[in-house]
C-alpha positions as CSV (number, residue, x, y, z in Angstrom):
1,M,49.0,43.5,-44.6
2,P,51.3,40.5,-44.6
3,A,51.1,37.9,-41.9
4,F,53.0,39.3,-38.9
5,D,52.2,37.0,-35.9
6,L,53.3,33.4,-35.2
7,P,53.2,30.9,-38.1
8,P,50.1,28.8,-38.3
9,A,51.9,25.7,-37.0
10,E,52.9,27.6,-33.8
11,L,49.5,29.2,-33.4
12,R,47.9,25.8,-33.2
13,H,49.9,25.0,-30.1
14,H,50.2,28.5,-28.6
15,R,49.5,28.2,-24.9
16,P,51.2,31.1,-23.0
17,A,51.3,31.0,-19.3
18,P,48.2,32.6,-17.8
19,D,48.5,36.3,-17.0
20,E,46.0,36.6,-14.1
21,P,46.2,37.9,-10.5
22,D,45.7,35.6,-7.6
23,D,42.4,37.3,-6.7
24,F,40.9,37.1,-10.2
25,D,38.0,35.0,-9.2
26,D,37.3,37.0,-6.0
27,F,37.4,40.2,-8.0
28,W,34.8,39.1,-10.4
29,R,32.7,37.3,-7.8
30,G,32.5,40.5,-5.8
31,T,31.9,42.7,-8.9
32,L,29.0,40.6,-10.1
33,A,27.5,40.3,-6.6
34,D,27.4,44.1,-6.3
35,S,25.3,44.4,-9.4
36,A,23.0,41.4,-9.0
37,A,20.3,42.9,-6.8
38,G,16.8,43.4,-8.1
39,D,15.0,42.4,-11.2
40,P,17.4,42.6,-14.2
41,L,14.7,44.1,-16.4
42,V,13.7,47.8,-16.1
43,S,11.4,48.0,-19.1
44,A,10.6,46.5,-22.5
45,H,8.5,48.5,-25.0
46,P,7.5,47.4,-28.4
47,V,8.7,49.6,-31.3
48,E,7.6,50.0,-34.9
49,T,10.5,49.1,-37.2
50,G,8.7,48.7,-40.6
51,L,9.7,45.0,-40.6
52,R,6.7,42.7,-41.0
53,L,8.5,39.4,-40.2
54,T,10.2,40.7,-37.0
55,R,8.9,42.1,-33.7
56,T,11.2,44.3,-31.7
57,W,11.3,45.8,-28.2
58,D,13.3,48.6,-26.8
59,V,14.8,47.1,-23.6
60,T,16.4,48.7,-20.6
61,F,18.1,46.4,-18.1
62,R,20.2,46.9,-15.0
63,G,23.9,46.6,-15.6
64,F,26.9,47.4,-13.6
65,G,25.9,49.1,-10.3
66,G,22.3,49.0,-11.4
67,D,23.0,51.5,-14.2
68,P,20.4,51.4,-17.0
69,V,21.7,49.8,-20.1
70,R,19.8,49.8,-23.4
71,A,19.3,46.9,-25.8
72,W,17.2,45.8,-28.8
73,F,15.2,42.6,-28.3
74,S,13.8,41.0,-31.4
75,R,11.9,37.8,-32.2
76,P,10.4,36.3,-35.4
77,A,6.9,37.6,-35.8
78,G,4.3,34.9,-35.1
79,A,6.6,32.7,-33.1
80,L,4.4,31.1,-30.4
81,R,6.8,28.9,-28.4
82,P,9.8,29.9,-26.3
83,L,12.8,30.3,-28.5
84,P,16.5,29.8,-27.9
85,A,18.2,33.2,-27.5
86,V,21.3,34.8,-28.8
87,V,22.8,37.7,-26.9
88,E,25.1,39.7,-29.2
89,Y,27.8,42.2,-28.2
90,A,28.9,45.0,-30.5
91,G,32.4,46.0,-31.5
92,Y,34.6,48.8,-30.1
93,G,33.2,52.2,-30.6
94,R,29.8,50.9,-31.7
95,G,26.4,51.3,-30.0
96,R,23.3,49.3,-30.5
97,G,22.5,51.4,-33.6
98,L,19.0,50.9,-35.2
99,P,16.9,47.8,-34.6
100,H,16.9,46.7,-38.3
101,E,20.7,46.6,-38.6
102,R,21.3,43.1,-37.3
103,L,18.7,40.6,-38.3
104,T,20.7,37.4,-39.0
105,W,19.9,35.6,-35.8
106,V,16.2,36.6,-35.8
107,A,15.9,35.4,-39.4
108,A,17.5,32.1,-38.3
109,G,14.7,31.7,-35.7
110,Y,16.3,32.9,-32.5
111,A,15.2,35.5,-30.0
112,H,18.0,38.1,-30.2
113,L,19.2,40.7,-27.7
114,L,21.7,43.3,-28.9
115,M,23.4,45.0,-26.0
116,D,24.3,48.7,-26.2
117,N,27.9,49.5,-25.2
118,R,27.9,52.0,-22.4
119,G,29.8,55.2,-23.2
120,Q,30.4,54.1,-26.8
121,G,28.6,54.5,-30.1
122,D,30.4,57.5,-31.5
123,R,32.8,55.9,-33.9
124,Y,30.9,53.5,-36.2
125,G,27.4,52.5,-37.1
126,C,24.3,54.5,-36.0
127,G,25.2,55.4,-32.5
128,G,24.3,54.3,-29.0
129,D,22.0,55.3,-26.2
130,T,23.7,54.3,-23.0
131,P,25.9,56.8,-21.1
132,D,28.6,55.7,-18.7
133,P,28.2,57.7,-15.5
134,H,31.5,56.4,-14.1
135,T,34.0,58.2,-16.2
136,G,35.8,60.3,-13.5
137,A,38.9,58.1,-13.2
138,P,42.1,59.2,-14.9
139,G,42.4,58.0,-18.5
140,G,42.2,59.1,-22.1
141,P,39.2,59.8,-24.2
142,G,38.9,56.3,-25.6
143,P,37.1,53.5,-23.7
144,A,40.2,51.3,-23.7
145,V,42.0,53.7,-21.4
146,R,39.2,55.0,-19.2
147,G,40.3,54.1,-15.6
148,L,43.2,52.1,-16.9
149,L,45.4,52.5,-13.8
150,D,42.9,50.9,-11.4
151,P,41.0,47.6,-12.0
152,Y,38.0,48.9,-10.0
153,S,37.7,52.0,-12.1
154,Y,38.4,50.4,-15.5
155,H,35.8,50.8,-18.2
156,Y,35.9,47.1,-19.1
157,R,34.9,46.1,-15.5
158,R,31.7,47.9,-16.1
159,L,31.2,46.7,-19.7
160,I,31.8,43.0,-18.8
161,T,29.4,43.3,-15.9
162,D,26.8,44.7,-18.3
163,A,27.4,41.8,-20.7
164,V,26.8,39.3,-17.9
165,R,23.6,41.1,-16.8
166,A,22.4,41.0,-20.4
167,V,22.1,37.3,-20.1
168,A,20.0,37.6,-17.0
169,A,17.9,40.2,-18.8
170,V,17.2,38.1,-21.8
171,R,16.2,35.2,-19.6
172,A,13.6,37.5,-18.0
173,L,12.0,38.4,-21.3
174,P,8.9,36.6,-22.5
175,G,9.1,34.0,-25.2
176,V,12.7,33.0,-24.4
177,D,13.9,29.4,-23.6
178,E,16.0,30.2,-20.5
179,G,18.0,27.1,-20.8
180,H,19.3,27.8,-24.3
181,V,21.0,31.2,-24.3
182,S,24.1,31.7,-26.3
183,A,26.6,34.6,-26.5
184,V,28.1,35.9,-29.7
185,G,30.4,38.7,-30.7
186,N,33.2,40.0,-32.9
187,S,36.2,42.0,-31.9
188,Q,35.3,43.8,-28.7
189,G,32.1,41.9,-28.8
190,G,34.0,38.6,-29.1
191,G,36.0,39.6,-26.0
192,L,32.8,40.3,-24.1
193,A,31.2,37.0,-25.2
194,L,34.3,35.2,-24.0
195,A,34.2,36.9,-20.7
196,V,30.5,36.0,-20.3
197,A,31.4,32.3,-21.1
198,G,33.9,32.4,-18.2
199,L,31.5,34.1,-15.8
200,V,28.1,32.4,-16.7
201,P,28.5,28.7,-16.3
202,D,25.2,27.6,-17.9
203,L,25.5,29.2,-21.3
204,A,24.3,27.0,-24.2
205,A,27.1,28.1,-26.5
206,V,29.6,30.9,-27.2
207,L,30.6,32.1,-30.7
208,V,33.7,34.3,-30.7
209,S,35.5,35.9,-33.6
210,A,38.6,38.2,-33.6
211,P,38.4,38.7,-29.9
212,L,39.7,41.8,-28.2
213,L,41.4,41.6,-24.8
214,C,43.0,38.2,-25.5
215,G,46.8,37.9,-25.0
216,V,46.9,41.5,-24.1
217,R,50.5,41.9,-23.2
218,R,51.6,40.3,-26.5
219,A,49.1,42.3,-28.5
220,L,50.6,45.6,-27.0
221,D,54.0,44.5,-28.2
222,L,52.7,43.6,-31.7
223,T,50.4,46.3,-32.8
224,D,49.6,50.0,-32.4
225,A,46.2,49.6,-34.2
226,G,42.8,50.0,-32.7
227,P,42.1,49.9,-29.0
228,Y,45.6,48.5,-28.2
229,G,47.1,51.6,-29.9
230,E,45.1,53.8,-27.5
231,I,46.7,52.0,-24.6
232,T,50.2,52.4,-26.0
233,A,49.6,56.1,-26.8
234,Y,48.4,56.6,-23.2
235,L,51.4,55.0,-21.7
236,S,53.8,56.7,-24.1
237,V,53.2,60.0,-22.2
238,R,53.3,58.2,-18.8
239,R,56.8,57.0,-18.9
240,D,57.2,55.9,-15.3
241,D,57.3,52.3,-14.4
242,H,54.5,52.7,-11.9
243,A,51.9,53.6,-14.5
244,V,53.0,50.8,-16.8
245,Q,52.8,48.2,-14.1
246,A,49.4,49.6,-12.9
247,A,48.1,49.3,-16.4
248,Y,49.3,45.8,-16.8
249,R,47.7,44.8,-13.5
250,T,44.4,46.3,-14.5
251,L,44.4,44.5,-17.9
252,S,45.1,41.2,-16.2
253,Y,41.7,41.3,-14.6
254,V,40.0,41.5,-18.1
255,E,42.3,39.1,-19.9
256,G,40.2,37.0,-22.2
257,V,42.4,33.9,-21.8
258,S,41.6,33.8,-18.1
259,F,37.9,33.9,-18.8
260,A,38.3,31.2,-21.5
261,R,40.0,28.9,-19.0
262,R,36.9,28.9,-16.8
263,A,34.3,28.5,-19.6
264,H,31.9,25.5,-19.8
265,A,29.9,26.1,-22.9
266,P,30.6,24.7,-26.4
267,A,32.7,27.2,-28.3
268,H,33.1,28.3,-31.9
269,F,36.0,30.6,-32.8
270,G,37.0,32.5,-35.9
271,V,40.3,34.4,-36.7
272,G,42.0,36.1,-39.5
273,L,45.7,35.3,-39.6
274,R,46.6,38.8,-40.9
275,D,44.6,40.6,-38.2
276,T,46.6,43.6,-36.9
277,V,43.8,44.9,-34.7
278,C,43.4,41.8,-32.6
279,P,46.4,39.7,-33.3
280,P,45.6,36.0,-34.0
281,S,47.9,34.7,-31.2
282,G,45.4,36.1,-28.7
283,A,42.5,34.2,-30.2
284,Y,44.6,31.0,-30.3
285,A,45.8,31.5,-26.7
286,A,42.1,31.7,-25.6
287,F,41.1,28.7,-27.8
288,N,43.9,26.5,-26.7
289,R,43.2,27.1,-23.0
290,Y,39.4,27.1,-23.4
291,G,37.7,25.2,-20.7
292,E,40.8,23.8,-19.0
293,L,39.6,24.8,-15.5
294,S,35.9,23.9,-16.0
295,G,36.3,20.2,-15.5
296,V,34.0,19.4,-18.5
297,K,36.3,19.7,-21.6
298,P,33.6,21.6,-23.6
299,P,33.6,20.9,-27.4
300,K,35.3,23.7,-29.3
301,E,36.5,24.4,-32.9
302,I,38.3,27.3,-34.6
303,H,38.3,28.5,-38.2
304,A,41.3,30.4,-39.5
305,Y,41.3,32.6,-42.6
306,P,45.0,32.9,-43.7
307,F,44.6,35.8,-46.1
308,N,42.2,37.9,-44.0
309,G,42.7,40.6,-41.4
310,H,40.2,41.8,-38.8
311,E,37.3,41.1,-41.1
312,G,38.1,37.4,-40.7
313,G,35.7,35.1,-42.5
314,D,33.0,37.8,-42.8
315,A,29.8,36.3,-44.2
316,V,31.4,33.0,-44.9
317,H,32.1,32.6,-41.2
318,V,28.6,33.7,-40.2
319,R,27.3,30.9,-42.4
320,R,29.5,28.5,-40.4
321,Q,28.3,30.0,-37.2
322,L,24.7,29.4,-38.2
323,G,25.3,25.8,-39.1
324,W,27.3,25.1,-36.0
325,L,24.8,26.7,-33.5
326,A,21.9,24.8,-35.1
327,G,23.9,21.6,-34.6
328,A,24.8,22.5,-31.0
329,R,21.1,23.0,-30.4
330,E,20.3,19.5,-31.7
331,T,22.9,17.8,-29.6
332,G,22.6,20.0,-26.5
């Protein structure tokens, strides 16, 4: 796929006007308060994985509305001291899969929590284990359009709340350094990590690549691929202006640029400049406005891969993430 978004020189300075409602902060403050009651952890049971250098627990924590959300929690076997933790969020259509699928952060010496995506897991990987009991709102079959016409019913209101609660859950698990919790994700997971960075002010760091839900209006004009394509398909058969405006209003409450503006943590971004699933202008919009409302000017860096699409830098970028987060730990 040839480059189709803004030229690199324009991307580096791309700062579109924020697309956020006046009650954005009140909306999220109320949403999170409604789900904050009680111990975040429901259970944590050790599981046998066949891996001798890793210990893993099957975790259930309280997410949106107190709903049970599943996760895998892993630590290097034999680690005696509390470890810095990485909370990882999976991509669109994926679930938590099997516990031996994602070992990079554990092998690097971190405690690692991989959150399941409620109501997802049926498109890629090895499945998920968390149903979404709040699926009665009008919308299509895909998560991106479930409850799309009302921000209070929208799937991503619930999933972002789960992502925030996952940070509280990992801090309640044994052997975790509560003061050093980072969020990481790619694609949908990158959008979730960015939302967490804007809603949890004391994260140690955030690592975001190819983030979904950034520059949403522009993305809907640029691409019919992936989750954005589900939204355009849904609106293509709801041709009245009321439905379109209702959808845009809902999406403004989950816009990643708005979360990025409120973030405090040091940030590491990655983007493929030929990405037609999550157009690069969205990642740059979030990066260029990152931390502007926090009052702390958090350190940030972005790595662009001019000839890559949604895969971005792949393992090359992961190597950069490992080095960067190790350095952030040393200076934090």
